[in-house]
C-alpha positions, 0 to 999 in steps of 0.5 A: 556514514556506514549503511548499517548506521544509516539504516539504524538512524532511519526511524529516528530521522523519519519521525523527526521529519514528519513530526516537524513538517506535516500538516497539523490536521493529519490523522493518525490511525490508532487501531486496525479497525479505524485504518480499515474503515478509512481504507474503505473510504479511500477506495470508494474515492478512487472508484469515483474519480473520473481520472481513475478509469484504468484503475477501475477497469483493472482492479479485478486482474490484480493479485493484491491491493495495498491501500494507504489512506494517508501517506504523510510526507514532509521535509526541509533538505532531509525529507521523509514519508510514512504511513500505514496501510492494508493489503488484501490478496485475491485467490486467482482460482476463485477470485475471492479476496482475503481479509486485510493484513496490516503494513507500514510504509516509509522512505527517507530522502536527502536533497533540496526540498521543502513542503509537506503533504498527505497523499492517498496511495493505492498499490495494485500488485499485478504479479505473483512476484510482487505478491511474494515480495509483500509476504516477506518481512520487509522489502523495498519498492524498486529494488526487490520488485519493479514499481511504476506509476499507474496510468491515469486519464482516459487514454492512459496505458499501463507500464509493465511492472510488478506493482502499479502505484496510484495516488492523490495528494494536495500540498507543496510537492508535485507528483508522487514517487514511491521508489525506495519506499520500505514496506514492513508487516505490522505483526502487532496490529495483525495479532490484535485484529485477529485476536491471535498470533497469525502469519501473513501467509495465512491471512492472504494466501490460505485465507485461514483468518477472517474478520467481518469488520472488513467485509464492507471493503472486501465486497467493494473489490471486483472478482476476476472473471473466470477463467482466470488467465493472468495469474496462477496459484503461487507455487508454495 
């Protein structure tokens, strides 16, 4: 099958997979505010998790943080995953975190598999290259940027990657793999949340737009300690 046809069929296949195989109790966020609220709950949960010591100690060094409160995954032979999340970026000179921009994330896989689960996912964007990729209209993890599993446990050590992925899940699948996942901005949700046409760049980089509804989440994020050495302003 030509790649163009496979890409065109992706949304339909993913919808069929998720609708038929995912847990009945899976939540669906119908508006940006509910997604921000749940992202705040999930982030608090990661901070309280004893296995997330490295995560807690290094959030302040990240260029951005992408929180997906619920990544739904399921399938039989053909598998798929999908979810919505919020991305916040940190100004490397001031340490100030932006308001959130809204994105979708999904993937499709073929092979022997059975089961369903719902995972909480957080991606730490560790490099300027990773953040620039997130600003594009769409990109694929592992192809356009390097992604690695985030270190978990007391003695965990980080791998070198543009993006580190952390997840917590319960279900029949074991482990979390985001290789090949496609991330796209949700322009309609961004427009709805800020009540005007907005650009991702102006939400995350210039921080021109702000919604106080997200302040509870922003205030939880630690600022980098000056002087900031691991990141420099993006050379736009």
